[in-house]
Each structure stands twice: as structure tokens, then as C-alpha cells.
C-alpha positions in Angstrom: 180.6 213.1 84.5 182.5 210.1 85.7 185.6 209.8 87.8 187.6 208.6 84.8 186.3 211.6 82.7 187.4 214.0 85.4 190.8 212.3 85.8 191.4 212.5 82.1 190.8 216.3 82.0 193.7 218.7 81.7 194.2 222.0 83.5 191.9 224.4 81.6 189.1 226.9 81.8 186.7 224.0 81.5 188.1 222.4 84.6 188.1 225.7 86.4 184.4 226.3 85.5 183.4 222.8 86.9 185.2 223.6 90.1 183.5 227.0 90.3 180.1 225.4 89.7 180.4 222.3 91.9 182.6 223.5 94.7 181.8 227.2 95.0 178.3 227.3 93.6 179.1 229.8 90.8 176.5 230.6 88.2 175.8 233.2 85.6 173.5 236.1 86.4 171.9 237.6 83.4 170.7 241.2 83.8 168.2 242.1 81.1 165.5 244.7 81.4 164.6 244.7 77.7 167.1 247.5 77.1 170.0 246.1 75.1 172.5 248.7 76.3 171.8 247.6 79.9 172.1 243.8 79.2 175.1 242.0 80.7 176.2 238.7 82.3 178.0 238.4 85.6 179.6 235.4 87.4 178.1 235.1 90.9 178.8 232.9 93.9 176.4 230.7 95.8 175.0 233.8 97.6 174.4 235.7 94.4 177.3 238.1 94.9 179.7 238.9 92.0 182.9 236.8 92.0 184.9 239.9 90.8 184.1 243.5 91.5 181.5 244.7 89.0 179.8 248.1 88.8 177.1 247.2 86.3 175.8 248.6 83.2 176.5 252.3 84.0 180.3 251.7 83.7 180.0 250.9 80.0 181.3 247.4 80.6 179.2 244.7 78.9 180.0 241.0 79.2 178.8 238.0 77.3 178.2 234.8 79.1 181.5 233.4 78.0 183.4 236.6 79.1 181.6 236.4 82.5 183.0 232.8 82.9 186.4 234.3 82.2 186.1 235.8 85.7 186.3 232.3 87.3 189.6 231.9 89.1 192.3 229.7 87.4 191.9 226.9 90.0 193.6 224.2 87.9 196.9 226.1 87.3 197.3 228.7 90.0 198.3 227.3 93.4 196.9 230.2 95.3 193.5 229.7 93.7 193.8 225.9 94.2 194.4 226.5 97.9 191.1 228.3 98.1 189.6 224.9 96.9 191.4 223.1 99.7 190.1 225.6 102.3 186.5 225.1 101.0 186.9 221.3 101.1 188.2 221.5 104.7 184.7 222.6 105.7 183.5 219.0 105.0 186.6 216.8 104.6 190.1 216.1 105.6 192.5 216.9 102.7 196.1 215.8 102.0 198.2 216.8 99.1 201.4 214.7 98.6 204.1 215.0 96.0 206.0 211.9 94.9 208.4 211.5 92.0 206.9 213.4 89.1 203.3 213.3 90.3 201.1 214.9 93.0 198.3 213.1 94.8 195.4 214.8 96.4 193.4 212.6 98.9 190.1 213.7 100.4 188.7 211.8 103.4 184.9 212.2 104.1 183.6 211.9 107.7 181.8 208.7 106.8 185.1 207.0 105.9 184.7 207.4 102.1 187.9 208.6 100.5 188.5 210.2 97.1 191.7 210.9 95.3 193.2 212.1 92.1 196.7 212.5 90.8 198.3 214.8 88.3 201.5 216.5 87.3 200.7 219.6 89.3 199.2 220.2 92.7 196.5 222.6 91.4 195.2 220.1 88.9 195.2 217.2 91.3 193.3 219.3 93.9 190.7 220.3 91.4 190.2 216.8 90.1 190.0 215.3 93.6 187.5 218.0 94.7 185.2 217.2 91.8 185.5 213.4 92.3 184.6 213.9 96.0 181.5 215.9 95.1 180.4 213.3 92.6 181.0 210.6 95.2 178.9 212.5 97.7 176.2 213.0 95.2 176.2 209.4 93.9 
């Protein structure tokens, strides 16, 4: 995904999923022991722990892969969730979020002097986009 593609994205579950994957290391765990009634999907973090409390197959709750991704926080619209992204980014970067006129700019400064930024109508969306652009910049 390019910087321009990320900048063109709107706040959405798709943007939230990318943030979950790229920033927090989220992935889907599929539990399947060849017994259909015990099969389920669960969203896990980079340590393999569930993102939301989950008691497994014995609770009667079954999730599809799509439903499991529904447990991903709403990073691109909820400022509380977006602030978790900022806190995670601060482990590696300096982060600034600035509001001006009808736009919000999120600027991320890497220790090696590279900087990455994104702007949007809302702070959560700008934070998510800048975080993804920074990770792509680091990977490139």
C-alpha cells in the first residue's frame, strides 16, 4: 500500500484493521480441532492474547473470521482508541497532533530524522493514517 492510498482512505473498519495489523500486530487465531461445534476465530495481539475477553467454545459463542475482526477497536473514529495508537507510536517516535482550520495534522518524527505525516478532518483518522505511513516508511 502506498502513502497516497493510505491518505485517500476514509475512517472505516478497513482502516482500523490495517492499524490493528501493522501497529499492534493483531492477527486471527483459528481454533479448529476437527469438531465443528468447537471451531471459532479470535482476534489476538502480537503476544497471541485475545484482544477482547473471550471464554472459548464452551460459552456457546462462535465467531467467523469477519466477526472476530469486528473486535478490533475503532481507531479511526474513536479518539480514545486513536490515543492508544499515539501511545504505541511513542515507543519509537515523537508524535505531534495539530489542529488548524478545518483539518488535523499528525506528524511523526523517527529518531533517524525521517518524518511522516498525514492530515484529515478528524484527529483519529489523521493519527491512523500517519501511523501507517510511518510504518511503511520504516519498512521501505
